[in-house]
N, C-alpha and C positions, 0 to 999 in steps of 0.2 A: 222410127221410120219416117216421121214428118221431119226431124231434124236433118237426117241425110238427104230428104229432097229439097229441103230449103236452103240449107246453109251454101252449097255449092254457088247457087245464083247469088246469095247475099254476099259471097267473097268476091265475085266478079264485080258487083256495084261497088263495093269498098275500094277495090283495086283501081277501078276506072276513076273514083272521086279522090282517090289519095286519102281515104279515111280509114280508120280502124274499126273493128267489132270486138265487143268484149262478151266473153262466154262466162257467165255466172254458174257455178255449180252450187246449188242451194240444198244443204242436208238439214232435215228438221231434227232438232234435238228432242229427247223424251218421248218422241212419237210411239216408238215400240212399247214402251211401258203402258202408254195409255190404250194402244189397240189390244195389247195381251191382257190387260186389266177389265177394260169396259166393253170389249167387243168390236167386231169389225164394222158394225154399223156405226158406232160412235167414231171409230178411226176414218171411215169413209166420209162422214159428215165433216170431221176435222179437215181433211184433205180439201173438200170443196171451199171451205171457209178460207183456208190458206190460199187457195187458188185466186180467189176473190181479192184477198188483201194484197197479193202480189200484183195483180192487174191494176189495183188502185194506186200503187206506188210507182209503177214504171210510167215512162214516157209513152204518148200515143203512138209512136212508131216501133216501140220495144215489143217483143214477145216472150211469152214464157210457156214451157211445155212441161208436163210431169215425164220424169225420165223413168222413173221405176220406184215402187215402195215409197219412201218417204223423201224421195230426191226430186228436184225440179231443176230445169236448165232455163236461165233467162238469156236472151240475147238483146244486146244493145248495139244497135248500128248507128252509123254516123258519129262515132266518137272521135273526137278532135283532141281530148286532154284526159289523162287518167284521173284527175280530180272529179271529173264529171261521173265517173265510174264509182268512185269512193263515196260520193254523195248518194248514189242511188242505192248502193250496198247498205249504207247507214240507214236509209230509209226503209229497206227491206227488213233489216234486222230490228229495227225500232218497232214496225208494223207487226212482225211476228212474235215480238216479246210481250204484247198486250194479251191479256186472257182473251180464251175463247169460250163463250157460253153455249153449252149443247146440253140440252135434256135437263135444264135447271142445274146443270154443274158447271163449274169454272175450270178451265184447263190451261195450265201455263206450259208453253214449250219455249222455242226459241230457234235459232238457225246459225249454221256455220257455213260461209260461203268461200269457196275457191274461186278466183278469176285468172284466165288465161285470155291474151289478147292476139287477134289476127292483125297482121300477119307475124308479129314478132315471136309469139309462142308456138307457131304452127300454122301451116297452110292447108291442112285437111281437117275434116270433121273429127276422126278418131284421135288425131294428136292434140287437137285444142280441147277436147272433152277430157281426155286422159290427163292432161297437165292441169285443167282446172279442178279435176277430182283430187290430184295430188295437192294442189294448194288448198284445197278444203280441208284435208286431213291435217295439214300444218296449221290452218286456222282454229281447228278444234283445240290445239294446244296453246292457244292464245286468248285466256278469257277476257282480256279487256276489249280487243278488236273485233274477234271472232270473224275476221275477213282477211284474206291474204292473196297477194298477187303471186302468179307462178314465177319461180326463179329456176335456173338451171341446176342450182345447188340442191333444191328440193329433190329434183328427179334424181341427181347422184346420189343423194342420201337414201331415197327409197329404193333405189337400184341396189344399192350396197345392203341395206336392210333385207331385201328379198333375198339376195344372194346368201346373206348370213343365215337367213331363216331356212333356206333350202339345205344349207351345210348342217345346220342343227338338226333338222328333221332326218337327213341321212344319218347324223350320228346317233340320234335317239333311236332310230329304227334299227340301227346296229347293236345299240345298248340293250334295246328291247329283246333283239334276238338272242344275244349273248345271255342276257338274263333268264330268258325262257329256257334255252339251252342248259344253262347251269342249274336251274330248278328241275328239269326233267332228269338230268344226270343225278343230282342229289336225290330225287325220289327214287331212282332205281337203286342207289346206294343204300337208301333207308330200308327199301324193301328187302333187299339181302341181308341188313343189319338186323331186321325183325326175324326173319328165317334164321340166322346165325346166333340169335340171343346175344348181340352185342351191346345191349342196353345195361346200365348199372344204375342203382338208385342210392344216392347218398342222403343223409339225415341231417337237418339242421334244427338245433334245440330251440325252445322257446322258454323264456325264463319270467317268472314273476318279478316285476321291477321292485317291490317291497322286500320280498323275501329272499330274492336272488336264487331261488329254488326252481329247478326245471318243471314245467307243466305240460310240456308235449314237444313234438317234432314235426317238421315238415319234411315230406319225400320229395327229393329233387332228382329228377332224370338226368343222366349223363350218357352220351354215346362213346363207347370204349372202341374207338376205331383202330383196327389191327395196324394201321400204317401210320395214321396221325396223330394217335394217341386219344386222349380225353377231350371230347367235344362238348361244349356247352350249349344249352337249349336254344340260345339265341340264333345260334347257325343253322339249326335244322327244324325247329317247330314251326315255322311259317310254311316250309315245304311240306311237312306232315299235315299241316292243317288244311293246305290246298288240295289234299286227297283223302282217301279213306284211311291212310296209314295213321292218323291221329287217333282213330278209335282203336285200332290194334295196339299202338303204343300206350294208350291210356289202359287198356286191360293189363298189358305187361308191367306197368308200374303198379296198378292196383294188386294184383297177384304178388308181385315182388315184397310190396310193403307188407302185406299180410303175412307172407311166409317168414319175413323177418320177424315180425312182432311174435308170431307164434315160437320162432326159435328162441327169442329173448326170454318168453314166459317158461320155455321147457328148462331154460337154463337158471330159473329161479329168480329172473332180475324183476326190478319194479316196472310195471308197465306204464307208459305215457301215451296218451293217444298220439297217432300219427295221421297227420292231414295229408290227402292226396289230391292233387290238381286234376280237375277234369275240365274237358274242353267243351266248347258250345256245340259242336257236332254230336259229341256223347250224349250231351244233355237233351238236345232236341230230338233225338233218335229214342228217347226214353230208355237208354242203355245202362244208365247209372245205377238205378236201384236194382236192376236185375243182376248187374256185375257185383254189386255190394253184397246182395243175398248169396250168391253163388260163392264168392271168395269168402265171407265169413263163415259159410257152412263147410266149406272145404278145409279150412284151418282151425275150425272149432273156436273162433274168437267171439267174445262178447261185443255188441254193437258200439259200446263206449271206447273201444280201442282204435277205432278208425274214424276219421272225420273226413268230410268232403270239402274241398275248397273250390270255389269257382270266382271268375272274375265278373266284375259290374257289367261287362258288354253283353253277357247272357240275358241279362235282363231287358235289352233293347226292345225286344218284341212284345213284351209284356203278355205274352200269350198265355192262354189256359194251360197248354201243355207244360209250360215251364212251371207254374204253379202246382199242377197236380204231381209232377215228377218230385218237387220239394216236398209236397204233403207225404208222398210214398217213402222218401228218404227219412223224414222225420219220424214216421210211423215204426220203421225199423230201429229207432232209437239212436240213429247216428246223427251227429252235430253237422251244421252247414256254416262254413265261413264264407263271407263274401270279400273279395279281394280288390283292390284298387279302387275303394268307394271314393267317389267324388269326381269321376272323370266324365260325368254328365248325363248317364242313362237313368239312374234310379232317382227317385224322390222320397222323402220321409213317408208318404202316405204309401209308396209303393213298398218300402221296406215293413211297414206294419202288415201287409198283405202276404209278403214273402215269409215273415217270421223267421228270419235267419238268426243264428245263436252268436255268430262273432262278426264284427265289422273290422276290417283292415284298411285304413284310410289310405288314399294314394300319397306316395312319397314324392315330395318335390324338392329339388335340389337348390 
């Protein structure tokens, strides 16, 4: 408000005297971190100290105003040469680079300064401040000087970047719409696939590396689409995870795996434990242990014939609910495998508390 009142008269004086006015857009570096970390009272005190230092390095006829947040505007009137502006900008930067002592703590900040000149860079308040602001952002990219005069090239570049950003925003909005639409359609198809029993389970064997003998198998779900053929989990699991379909899909895989193990047993084949993947959503709803009990009872299987495989991300919450569900599964006599170990969720102390039976480290290419 003060600037819009003061500057028009200053422009008239400068025009009458054939002089220039420099508008310095001063942006404090690191202020937000200090304000957020140490509180607004510390931030307010810092702003008072900055104001004092700014006044101490400006000439008697110059003025400074807080523009908003951690931004200040300096007005240098009666400018006859840009070297005078550079000298004052350097004094400001040097003054603000010195530590500020507040409440027995020392804070180091700094400043980036953009400069526009009346009448060369604009003849009205809005244009001069906008151009000084543009120059300030350019100054932030120059760690050596940290001050920059406005140039038309800067405006053209910023304008181009703004237009490019708008185009990107439109693109990503369309992309987001397309992705959401695709996911919605995929979820509808998955719902129909669950109802039509279009999921099949393949079995990947595990071998002992010393004896080369099989020691178990992993149940892997596939979607047998009537038109697209066999679809792998990477194409549909995320959509299932974002809805309750993953719970239904987990039940399907568990029942199909138990049914297959029972069929092998009835054929007199040697049984190897089959591990079944469970999702975090199943686990957090306490549905895994109940599903296990039901499936083992229905197909009259010993607990050792089925193993539970979960990813390390399930441990992210470290909730008591997770630990209790694991204890219940162990009490049934079912082994628990922890997949993708090493992605960052579990620690060794957490592993001791979880008491998992098998660790599968994350595979890196």
